[in-house]
Residue, then its C-alpha position, 0 to 999 in steps of 0.5 A: m328806182s325810188l327816183l323813179r317812183q318819185f317822178f311819178g308820184s304827181s300827174s304834173n310833168t309826167w310827160v317830161r319824166a318820161l322822156i328823161i327816163f326814155c333819154l337815160a335808157w337810150a344813152f344806155l343802150v348806145y352805150v352796150f351796142v358800142t361796147k358789143l361792136n368794139p371788143p378788146s383788142t386782144e380777141e382773137p380775130d376769127n371771132t370778130s365776125k361771131r361779135i359783129n353778128q351778136a352786136l347786129q342782133l343786139l341793135e335789132a333788140s334795142r330797136q324793138r325795146n325803143q319802140e316799146l318805150q315810145e309807145m309807153i311815153d306816147t300813151l303818157l303824153n297822149d292821155d292826161r287821165v291816166d288813172k294810178q293803177s295804169a301808171q303804176r303798169l307803165i312804170q314797173k315797164l319802164e323800169y323793167n327796161i331801164k334794168n333790161p333795155l335789150g330784153i335778155e333774161s338774166k336766166p335764158d334756160v328758166p321758161q318765162p310766163f306768157g305775159s308781161p315783165s311784171n308777170e301779167p298774162t297777155l289778152e291773147y293769152e288769157l282768151l286763148r287758155r278760156r277757149i280750150q277750157t269751153n271747146i273740152a266741154e263743147i267737144w264732149n256735148f257733140f261726141s256723148n250726143e252723137l254716140g247716145k243717138i247711135r247706141k239707141q240704133v244698134d243691137p244690144n251687144m254694141k250698145e255695151d261696146i258704146n257705153s265703154v266707150l263713153i265711160m272712158g271719153a267722160e274719163h278724158k273729159r274730167s282729166l282734161l278739164s283738171d288739167m286746165e284747172r292745174l294750169r291756171q293755177l301754176d301757169g304764175y297770173e294767179a295773184w295778178r288775177h286776184q288783184e286785178a278782180k279786187d281792184l276792178s271791183d273796189l274801182v266800180q264800188r267807190r263810183l257806185r257809192y259816189l253816184q249815191n252819195p251826191t254833195d248837194c242831194s237837193k240839186a242832184k240829177k235823180l233816176v227813180c225806180k219802183l221796185n214793184k214789178g209784177c214779178g217774183y223776186g229774181c225778177q225784181l232784182h234785175h229790174a233794180v240792177y237794170c235801173f241802176i245800170v242806167a242811173y249810172a250811165t247818165e250820172r243820176t242818183l239812183i231812188l228806189k221806191s220800195k214802200g209797201w213792196r210786195y215782198h215785204k211792206g215796210g220795204w227795201e231799206e229794213v231788209f237790205q242797206p238803203v241804195s244811199d245815205s244821204c239821198l233818198d228822196i227827189g224832194p220838191a223837184r217835177a218829175n218827168n217820164w223817161p227819156g224826158r229832156p237832159e235838164s231835167q233833175v228827175l226821171v222815172l224809169p219804166i221796166i225795161d221792156s217798155l224802155m224807148p229809146r232803148p240805149p247802147y248801154l243796157p245789158l249786155a254791153i260793160p263800159e268801155d273804159i273798163s272793157h279791155r281789163l275786164k275782157r282780160l280778167h273775166s270769161e264773162p264780163i257782162v255777168w262780172w258787171v251786173g254782179q258788181f251792182l248787186k254787190y252793192l244793192l244787197r248789203p245787208q242789214k244787221g238782222t238780215q246778216e244774223f238770219l243768215e249766219n244762224s240759218m247756216a248754221k242750223l243747216g250744217w252748212k260745210k264745203p265742198i258743196v254744190g248748189v242745186h237749184v230745182r225750179r218747178t210750180d209756175k215755171v214748168g209748162t210756161e217758161a221752162a221745161f220739166h227736168s228730174i232730179d237726176e238730171y241735176m244729180t247727173h252733173v253734180e256727180d261729173y263735179y265731183l268726179t272731176q274733182e277727184i280725177n287724181g284720186t282724191s276723195m271728198t264728201r259728196r255734198i249738195f245744197l238743194a233749192s227748190d220751190d217744191a218741197r218734195v224734191i228734197d224729199e225724193a232726193r234724200k231717197k234716191y241719193p243716200q250716199y250724198e250729205i244733201i242740206g235743204d230746208a223743206e219749210v224753206a221750199r214750202m213757202a217758195a210755193v206761190s200761195t205763200r212766196y209774198t210774206d216776210t217768211g218767204l222772202n226770208g227763205i229766197i234770200l237765204d237760197i240765193h245766198l247759198l247758191s251763190i257761195s256754193d263751189y259749184l251751181v246746177c240749175t236752169f237758166s231760165s230761173q232768174v233765182c238761178r242767174v242772180a246766185y250766178e252773177i253774185m258768185q262772180t263777186l267770189y272769185p276772180d272769174a267763176g265763169h265756168r262754175f255752172k252748169s244750165l240744164d236749159d238756156i245759156y245765161y241771158y239778162g231780160g230785155q237785153n239787146q241782142h247777144n252776138r257772137q263773131v264766126v272764127i272758123p267756117h262751116k259748110a252746112r250738112n243739111h237744111d237745119e245748118l247754117q253756112l258761116r264765114p269768119g267774121d260773121l256776126v249771129g245772133v244767138a238763140g241758145n246752146h242746145w248743149d249736144g255741140f250745136s247752138k242755134g242762132k241767126n247769121t246777120r249776113t245771110n239772115q238765115v237761122g239755124l244751127f252752127p257748131s258752137f266751138k266755131v264762134v266766140d263771144k262778141v263783147e259789147t262795149a258802151k261809152l259811159p262816164t268814167y267819174p274822173n273824181v274817184 
């Protein structure tokens, strides 16, 4: 196949080479068919009909393979910007078809992976696998909640029976989740998932470096983002990401204004690497407020809540050009997309990196470990409800029991981050069987009165870093710190979409466009609280109640109410964004 690879080594005359390959493959198909249809004359007459039937089956198979080849050639002919990776996939498929023109495996008794010849899963397989995993959790949410309500209404003897059912049911749930994890590991596609995750991340990071380092800064179009939004660290990070997404969509170099930053007066560049190596200010150009005009060289961006008009590429949208790859790879494409901007932004300066490494050594950081973030102080009573440490630890214990379902044992260990130092002391007293890693001094500095200091900044950077590199995350998604940690976590695995438990909200991005889910199973409302659903309906999701039901608005009927969470799937929104062909 070296000749074939040489044919595809350059982009010129690609279609000619593809047609040559197609003709060779077709000639071979004809030869095989004729051979099968005309057996040697010594063959017994009573076998002739069998041979003819086999030949007809082979002809049908060859027709199907011919159609596949034609579709591949059409792709090459109609897209003069096929990237290197896509071309490589086409080469692999063409090679497979030439080696095996009729689609017959050399070992038909060996089960074949549910995917393409190059050992890639289909989109349908990945979506189905992840849906089953999600629905296992949703059916447990429903039954455990319903049995819990019944338990409160029955006599004490029945309560014991219900408790026994709940204990066994939880074990069933853990076993199923463990089986799903093993299925992912053994289905033959794990190497592809890791490589695809790396390739996609590398592509986006190269695009961001290209955008942020224009050839001539004085002529480059720029987007100015003022870091000092009046909110906490996690909120400010999300503000910077929003600015970066707009810069990416408009092909403008992001200028991050951070001098006098409330967390560090010296600015962003003293803590993290500059967002550009060569273009850090607007120069003499005149700045215009958003949306400006197409010819405006410099635009100043407001906060996302004040952005008018609102473009379609704001979260929760992902780029159209990589959407097909991303939907196959990841259960939460938007979280992966946001995580890529954080990956670029949060490259630590040497001093910050040394601080993180020294702090981890001092804390005695080890794995396995579950990251727990307990947000109190200014959030409780305003944006979030109070949750006891016991609620968090219930889910921590469930995670470890799931890991140990097959009889293995491991050290129970958590990293506990909070803005209330008393939480760490309380957890150590209540759960002595756990090794609890946490720094009460960092928690004290996270209090409202002291968080806007260098020490407070170091503490929150450390907390987010350690939460993001934990094996699992238990927190409240009403906290931006928790969501940032979850977003960064996506850059460390092919798909970490299920490595969390939120005690309140589902994932959201502040200022996002509507989050829609599509109905796949009809639902007949059982009471006035529930929605009537038809397949194809779009439901704007307001939240998951973690009891088998979610709340939302049916955009067809404009009714607001509850619906079974398993009867919908996420509708991934896409937006046509620049493809940066020079990268």
